[in-house]
C-alpha positions in Angstrom: -14.0 48.5 4.5 -11.7 48.4 8.3 -13.3 46.3 11.1 -11.8 45.9 14.3 -11.8 42.6 16.1 -10.4 42.5 20.1 -9.9 39.3 22.2 -10.8 40.7 25.8 -11.8 37.7 27.1 -11.9 33.9 26.3 -8.6 34.2 24.9 -6.5 31.4 25.3 -8.7 30.4 28.5 -12.3 29.1 29.0 -14.1 32.1 31.4 -14.2 35.6 30.9 -15.5 35.3 27.0 -15.8 39.1 25.7 -15.2 40.3 22.6 -15.1 43.5 21.1 -16.2 44.1 17.4 -15.6 48.0 16.2 -17.3 49.0 12.7 -18.9 51.8 11.3 -18.7 54.2 13.9 -20.1 51.3 16.1 -19.1 49.3 19.1 -20.2 46.2 20.0 -19.7 43.7 23.2 -20.2 40.0 22.3 -20.9 38.3 25.3 -19.8 39.8 29.0 -18.5 37.1 31.3 -16.8 36.4 34.6 -13.5 34.9 35.0 -13.6 31.8 37.2 -10.0 30.4 36.5 -8.3 31.1 40.1 -5.1 32.4 37.7 -7.5 35.1 35.9 -9.9 36.4 38.8 -7.9 39.8 38.9 -9.4 40.4 35.6 -13.1 40.8 37.0 -11.5 43.6 39.1 -9.8 45.5 36.6 -11.4 48.3 34.7 -12.9 47.1 31.2 -11.0 47.5 27.9 -13.2 50.1 26.4 -15.5 52.4 28.1 -19.1 51.0 28.5 -20.9 54.0 27.9 -19.3 54.2 24.6 -21.0 50.7 23.6 -23.6 50.9 21.5 -25.0 47.2 22.3 -24.0 44.0 24.1 -25.0 40.7 21.8 -25.5 37.4 24.7 -24.9 34.1 23.6 -26.0 32.3 26.3 -26.5 32.1 30.2 -23.7 30.8 31.6 -21.8 33.1 34.1 -18.9 33.0 31.8 -20.5 34.4 29.2 -22.9 36.9 31.2 -21.7 37.3 34.2 -20.1 40.5 34.4 -22.9 42.5 32.9 -24.2 44.4 36.1 -20.6 45.8 36.5 -20.9 46.8 32.9 -24.3 48.6 33.9 -22.8 49.8 37.3 -19.9 51.1 35.3 -21.9 53.4 33.0 -23.2 50.7 30.1 -27.0 52.0 28.9 -27.8 50.2 25.7 -29.7 47.2 25.2 -28.4 43.5 25.8 -29.6 41.4 23.1 -30.0 37.7 23.7 -33.2 35.1 23.0 -36.0 35.3 25.4 -34.9 32.3 27.5 -31.8 33.3 27.9 -33.2 36.6 29.1 -35.5 34.4 31.9 -32.7 32.7 32.9 -29.8 35.3 33.3 -31.9 37.2 35.6 -31.7 34.2 37.7 -28.3 33.4 37.8 -27.2 36.9 38.0 -29.0 37.5 40.9 -27.5 34.3 42.4 -24.1 35.6 41.7 -24.7 38.9 43.8 -25.9 37.3 46.7 -23.2 34.9 46.4 -20.4 37.6 46.3 -22.5 39.3 48.8 -21.7 36.4 51.5 -18.5 35.5 50.5 -17.6 39.3 50.7 -18.5 39.4 54.2 -17.3 36.1 54.7 -13.7 36.7 53.4 -13.8 40.2 55.2 -14.2 38.5 59.1 -12.1 35.8 58.4 -9.2 38.4 57.3 -9.8 40.5 60.1 -9.3 37.6 62.3 -5.9 36.6 60.6 -4.9 40.3 61.0 -4.2 40.1 56.4 -5.9 41.0 53.7 -6.6 38.7 50.2 -5.6 39.6 46.6 -9.1 40.8 45.9 -11.1 43.4 47.3 -13.5 42.3 50.4 -16.5 44.0 48.2 -18.8 42.1 45.6 -18.0 42.6 42.2 -21.4 44.1 42.0 -24.6 44.2 44.3 -28.4 43.1 43.6 -29.1 46.5 42.8 -27.1 46.3 40.1 -28.9 43.4 38.7 -31.8 45.1 39.0 -30.3 47.8 37.1 -29.5 45.3 34.2 -32.6 43.2 33.9 -34.5 46.2 32.1 -31.8 46.1 29.0 -32.2 42.5 28.4 -34.2 42.5 25.2 -35.3 39.5 23.9 -34.8 38.4 20.2 -35.9 35.4 17.9 -34.1 32.9 16.6 -33.3 34.1 12.5 -34.9 37.4 12.9 -32.2 40.0 12.2 -31.6 42.6 14.7 -30.6 46.4 13.3 -28.0 47.5 15.8 -26.7 50.2 13.9 -26.3 51.9 10.6 -24.7 49.0 8.1 -24.8 46.9 11.4 -27.2 43.8 11.6 -27.2 40.7 13.9 -28.9 37.5 13.7 -29.0 34.7 16.5 -29.1 31.4 15.7 -29.9 28.0 17.7 -26.3 26.9 19.3 -27.6 23.9 20.6 -25.4 24.1 24.0 -28.3 25.0 26.5 -31.3 26.1 26.4 -31.7 29.5 24.4 -28.0 29.5 23.8 -27.0 31.1 20.5 -24.5 31.6 17.6 -24.6 35.2 16.5 -23.8 36.6 12.8 -22.8 39.7 12.7 -23.2 41.4 8.9 -21.2 44.7 8.2 -22.0 47.1 5.0 -19.5 49.4 4.4 -19.2 51.5 0.8 -20.8 48.7 -1.1 -19.3 45.8 0.7 -20.3 43.3 3.0 -18.7 41.2 5.9 -19.9 38.4 8.4 -18.4 37.5 11.2 -20.0 34.3 12.9 -19.6 33.9 16.6 -20.0 30.8 17.3 -20.6 30.6 21.5 -20.5 27.5 22.9 -21.1 24.9 20.3 -23.4 22.6 21.6 -23.2 18.4 20.9 -25.5 16.7 18.1 -28.3 14.7 19.1 -28.9 15.5 22.7 -31.8 15.4 24.3 -34.3 18.5 24.8 -32.9 21.2 22.4 -32.4 21.1 18.8 -28.8 20.2 17.4 -26.4 23.0 16.6 -27.2 25.3 13.6 -24.6 24.8 10.3 -23.9 27.8 7.8 -22.8 27.8 4.5 -20.8 30.7 5.1 -19.1 33.5 6.8 -16.0 35.8 5.9 -14.7 35.2 9.7 -15.3 33.0 12.4 -14.8 32.5 16.0 -15.1 29.5 17.0 -14.7 28.2 20.8 -12.1 25.1 21.8 -13.3 24.2 25.1 -12.5 20.2 24.0 -10.7 21.1 21.1 -7.7 18.9 22.0 -9.5 15.7 22.7 -13.0 13.2 22.1 -15.8 12.6 24.2 -16.3 8.8 25.5 -18.8 7.5 23.0 -18.5 4.2 24.2 -21.3 4.5 27.0 -24.7 4.2 26.6 -26.4 7.0 29.3 -29.4 5.1 29.4 -28.4 1.8 30.2 -25.4 3.3 32.4 -28.2 4.9 34.9 -31.3 2.3 34.9 -28.1 -0.1 35.9 -26.9 2.3 38.5 -30.5 2.8 39.7 -31.7 -0.8 39.7 -28.8 -1.7 42.0 -28.7 0.7 44.5 -32.4 0.0 44.9 -31.5 -3.3 45.3 -28.9 -2.6 48.1 -31.9 -0.1 49.8 -29.6 2.8 49.2 -30.3 6.6 48.0 -28.8 7.5 44.5 -26.9 11.2 45.4 -26.5 13.4 41.3 -24.8 16.1 42.2 -25.6 18.3 39.6 -25.4 21.9 37.6 -28.3 23.7 37.6 -28.6 24.8 34.0 -29.2 22.1 31.6 -27.6 19.0 32.9 -30.5 19.0 35.7 -33.0 18.6 33.4 -31.5 16.1 31.2 -31.1 14.1 33.9 -34.9 14.2 34.1 -35.4 13.5 30.8 -33.1 9.9 31.0 -34.9 9.0 34.2 -37.9 9.9 32.5 -37.2 7.9 29.3 -36.2 4.9 31.7 -39.7 5.0 33.7 -41.8 5.2 30.3 -39.8 1.9 29.8 -40.3 0.3 32.9 -36.7 -0.3 33.1 -36.6 2.0 36.6 -38.6 1.3 39.6 -41.0 3.8 40.4 -38.9 5.8 42.9 -39.3 9.5 44.4 -37.2 11.6 42.7 -36.1 15.1 44.4 -34.7 17.9 42.8 -33.1 19.9 46.0 -31.6 23.2 44.1 -34.2 26.4 43.7 -31.9 27.2 40.8 -32.4 24.5 38.9 -36.2 24.5 40.1 -36.6 28.2 38.8 -34.6 27.1 35.6 -36.7 23.8 35.1 -39.7 26.6 34.9 -37.9 28.6 32.1 -37.6 25.0 30.0 -41.8 24.8 30.6 -42.1 28.5 29.0 -40.1 27.8 26.1 -41.6 24.5 24.2 -40.3 26.7 20.8 -36.8 25.7 21.9 -37.4 21.8 21.8 -36.8 19.2 19.7 -39.0 16.8 17.6 -38.0 13.9 20.6 -39.0 16.1 23.3 -42.3 17.5 21.7 -43.7 14.4 21.2 -43.2 13.1 24.9 -45.1 16.8 25.6 -47.8 15.6 23.0 -48.5 13.0 24.9 -48.2 14.2 28.2 -44.9 12.8 29.5 -43.2 15.9 30.1 -39.7 14.6 31.9 -40.4 18.0 33.9 -44.0 16.4 35.4 -43.3 12.3 35.7 -44.8 10.3 38.5 -43.0 10.8 42.0 -41.1 14.0 40.7 -40.8 16.5 43.6 -39.5 20.1 43.0 -37.4 21.2 46.2 -37.3 24.7 47.3 -37.7 25.3 50.9 -34.8 24.5 53.7 -37.4 22.7 55.9 -38.3 20.3 52.4 -34.5 19.5 51.5 -34.0 18.7 55.1 -36.9 16.1 55.0 -35.5 14.1 52.4 -32.9 12.0 54.6 -35.7 11.3 56.7 -37.7 9.4 54.3 -37.7 5.5 54.3 -36.5 3.8 51.0 -34.5 4.5 48.3 -35.0 7.6 46.6 -33.0 9.7 43.5 -31.8 13.2 44.5 -30.5 16.0 42.1 -28.6 18.4 44.3 -26.5 21.6 43.0 -23.9 22.3 43.2 -22.5 20.0 40.5 -19.1 20.0 41.8 -19.7 19.7 45.5 -18.4 23.0 45.9 -21.9 24.5 47.8 -25.2 24.3 48.1 -27.6 21.5 49.4 -25.7 18.6 47.8 -23.2 18.9 50.9 -26.0 17.8 53.1 -27.1 14.8 51.1 -23.5 13.8 50.7 -23.7 13.6 54.8 -26.4 11.7 55.1 -24.9 9.5 52.3 -21.3 9.3 51.9 -20.6 6.6 54.5 -23.5 4.5 53.6 -21.8 1.4 51.5 -25.8 0.8 50.0 -25.6 4.3 48.6 -24.2 5.3 45.7 -22.9 9.3 44.4 -23.2 9.8 41.0 -21.4 11.9 39.1 -23.2 13.7 35.5 -20.4 16.6 35.0 -16.5 17.3 34.7 -15.1 17.5 38.0 -12.5 20.6 38.3 -9.2 19.9 40.0 -9.3 20.6 43.8 -13.2 20.5 43.8 -14.6 18.0 46.4 -16.4 16.6 43.7 -12.8 15.7 41.9 -11.7 14.4 45.7 -14.5 12.2 45.5 -14.0 10.8 41.9 -10.4 10.0 42.5 -11.1 7.9 45.3 -10.4 9.9 48.4 -11.1 7.4 51.3 -12.1 10.1 53.8 -13.7 13.6 52.9 -13.8 16.6 54.7 -17.7 18.7 54.3 -18.8 21.2 56.5 -15.9 20.7 58.6 -16.2 17.2 59.5 -14.2 14.6 58.2 -16.5 11.2 56.9 -15.1 7.9 55.5 -16.4 7.1 52.1 -18.1 4.1 51.9 -20.6 4.8 49.5 -20.4 3.4 46.0 -19.0 6.1 43.6 -20.1 6.2 39.9 -19.6 8.2 36.7 -21.6 8.5 33.9 -19.4 10.3 31.1 -21.3 11.8 27.9 -23.3 14.5 29.3 -21.2 17.1 28.3 -23.0 20.0 26.9 -19.7 21.3 25.0 -18.6 19.5 21.2 -15.4 17.6 21.2 -12.7 18.1 18.4 -14.7 16.4 16.0 -17.9 17.5 16.3 -16.3 21.2 15.9 -15.0 20.2 12.8 -18.2 19.1 11.2 -19.4 22.1 12.8 -17.3 24.8 11.0 -16.8 22.3 7.8 -20.2 23.5 7.0 -18.7 26.3 5.1 -18.9 25.9 1.6 -15.9 28.2 0.9 -12.9 29.3 2.9 -13.5 31.7 5.3 -11.2 34.8 5.6 -9.6 33.8 9.0 -10.9 31.3 11.6 -10.3 32.9 15.0 -9.8 29.5 17.8 -11.2 31.2 21.2 -12.3 29.8 24.3 -10.2 27.1 25.1 -6.8 26.5 27.1 -4.1 27.6 25.6 -3.0 23.7 24.7 -6.5 23.0 23.8 -6.9 25.8 21.3 -3.7 25.5 19.8 -4.5 21.6 19.2 -7.4 22.5 17.6 -6.4 25.0 15.5 -3.5 22.9 14.1 -5.8 20.6 13.4 -8.2 23.0 11.6 -5.4 24.4 9.6 -3.7 20.9 8.6 -7.6 19.6 7.6 -8.4 22.4 5.4 -5.6 24.6 4.8 -7.8 27.8 5.9 -5.8 30.6 7.8 -6.7 29.9 10.9 -5.0 31.9 14.6 -5.1 31.6 18.3 -5.4 34.9 19.8 -4.1 36.4 23.0 -6.1 38.5 25.7 -6.1 42.0 24.4 -4.8 41.2 21.2 -6.8 43.3 18.3 -7.4 42.0 14.8 -8.1 44.3 11.8 -10.6 42.6 9.2 -10.8 43.6 5.6 
């Protein structure tokens, strides 16, 4: 048996997830992600390593843009096969890709005007990577599958999706190849979630696999576990209410916003915080929350208990889903304390900037961060203690309380990754460490080899491996 595996993205870096599996005269692309790191963005503009029309299928692990964000480009360039993913992922992909196309159009127009004014050109073409029309052509190719049900891709090639516990609808994918009486299994971890997270099930454990591709986003570190999210959130809400300020929570639209609602609902049910108005001010987060409501089959037991008792975290008293700009503007005219969950999570755009303008200089208010803040973002400047920040072209003194709750990460850390892969009852033929910065991937690879003695490698971008 001969199987070829190409590492076309997510190799010694975090974004741009893309793997090419070739076997039995069949070509399968696993993920087709957008590069988001500044040093690798040029790859978004490069031709695909394989001609899109020669692909039999795409297998999609989940709806984050670093896993699905180049699908419209793939379709525009000739792909016409099926894109297999879970039903929840299919719904969210539509939301994410439409938003991505619109943002790219706006960004291209803005840069074109600026570069024309400045008499220069940028490093990338001043056109969108793909259009809304390209997204419209992509959506009909999405083919929903159920966890645990094998999908027949081609003669001798099947794929089965399992719950990854990362975000709603996320999947680990096991591809089975049969040839000349021999069988091999290749397991793609996707992004591995954390155990005991709210709303969704824990990551699926596996007894065996011949080859494993495992992510390593947090492969060189451990999450801070000393902090109790509920206790920290209650303390922040109660102290800010006492000061008569607002709590502004910059949040990502997929999973993070819904988790914050879950914890607020839990605290309200226990009467640990006052019944305040809670605004979810992000059209994308509102739309994705509707997807959650549509897919109770992915909920864990704790979430199902809440739903049976009509205590949904997406429908508690005082919760207001905000779509229109006028509704958003009206929030800052409300007297008394309010909790405002708004995008974007790193304060790089979206409606949260307007809420920061209204609250960042109020000592009564709290700006609460519930996610990682990348270097160079407005959120990072704020959490690092900037005394003044620039928002929408103006400088504002930082007088609000700046708080951060760790523990919301949807990625497994080093020990959680090791626990997941340790479910294998026998040694795989080889483990490939992917989807992590070079230092993190190499560190986890060394850690895994030392612990198990297994054959482990950290592929480079463009590398090919032959599996036998």
